[in-house]
Phi, psi and omega in degrees: 000325179296318176298317180293324176297318178297323179297319173303306179304305183300323180301304188286334173292320179294320177298310181294331185279327186251019181245127176243142173114009175092191187303316184291326174293339181277342187302315181301322184291315183300312182292325178296313183289306186296311191268307188275322183266310187269345181050045177283339174205162173284164180296317181297322180290327177293318176296315178299318182297321180298324180291320182291309184291340174281345185261000176252156176301145179119169179295140184289329179289326175289314179303321177297312181291330174295315176301311179298311180303314181294320181297313186279328186219021178069201188296320180292324172301323179291318182296319180295319180295318177299316180295318180298324185279321187272320187303315177304306180299321175301308179303315178294318181287332175295315176297316180299315186292335180282335180250342188294330177299334182277336186245357189298337184259005177294126177302324180293318182290322176302315180295325178296311183296321178291327176287335179288325191306307182296325181294321178297318176299313174301324182286339175270324179291324180302310181290335178293318178295316176295321175300323179299315181294314183292331181276359176084022171293124182239184181294328179286329187253005182300330184296331187300303183290329175300308179302318179299312181298322177292319177300319179292309186293308190267325185263348177073024179287138177290133177308333179299316183289332176286322177291320181293317175304316179298317182300312178302310179296325182291319180291318182294324185289320180289329176294314177301314177308309178301317181298317177301314179292325174299324177293335182282000000 
């Protein structure tokens, strides 16, 4: 059990240590380790888990680590995963805070941060595209996530309402589909 807990901690510590750009940028590494290397869950379960962890409050990386840690090691596994996820960022931010005030106006430092921005966008876009494919997004259904994103971004609609609306529309669509199949 202790070896398993250390494995959970080490997996998420490594992911937290080598990922820049926040939780969404961590998703490809989490998927690679949890699904492909460790086989702690199947790909379909990973996609379903992402839907669940995005619908609850909190950072997606923390919510994902809680889910995976709990599934693989129970409550203590969830704690090990949380610590593994948070500790690298905490240590790095602490170190940066200690020296950043001295170097924040350095032109080289500013250029480094500006150079990292496009890479972070790409790191976030890649898992979104992969999740879309895994979720069955096609040319016909592409409008759904685009409409949801536009409603949140431009119209200021709460994601909670969009999730509730999607649930209602999904249930209605499946009921209509079942009714059509039953009539045939």
